[in-house]
C-alpha angles and dihedrals in degrees: 000000000000111000133150115236119210127203140160102072123134147124117307136165122249109280093028131117139237133180116213121202130204115194115199107190113189094020125111100220093206088069099047139072111220124209135185118211134176138199121203121203110284094004137101121260114269134195114250106177143339139198126208119238093254089052093235103102126057135172134196135194110249096250093062102037111127092016106060128054127190120206141153142217109209093192090059096036086231135134121201136205111201108200119193133176090021119201131202089251088064089069114120147087111301119211132192119212138173146183134192118254141173091206106091107192108041134082135167127178089211092062111121093212095084100118108156113072133181126219093253136239124243122241120188121182115192122205 
């Protein structure tokens, strides 16, 4: 069964960094848009970042621009979310998701086609 697997979460102090990984075994990354999402306690899930299937286009929600970077390693079938200068409001469960596409250079976290979801990894940022 195809399912992304997230890792790399943990407890970090405000201003610290974490790198989340999403391993997508069985997927050919060139055919899939990848998105990172998060859900804070008591809040709805929100899109954080996405990467187009050709790896050339990325998007970020405003609150993380300049602090987070999405990237991928095709050889490892892994997508990363580098998170720097973390803030307490970044606390939440981070999910990786993907969908197959024939359009190579577009991604949107608001796209309803994300249909493969991981179990999530917890990120806690203390003040």
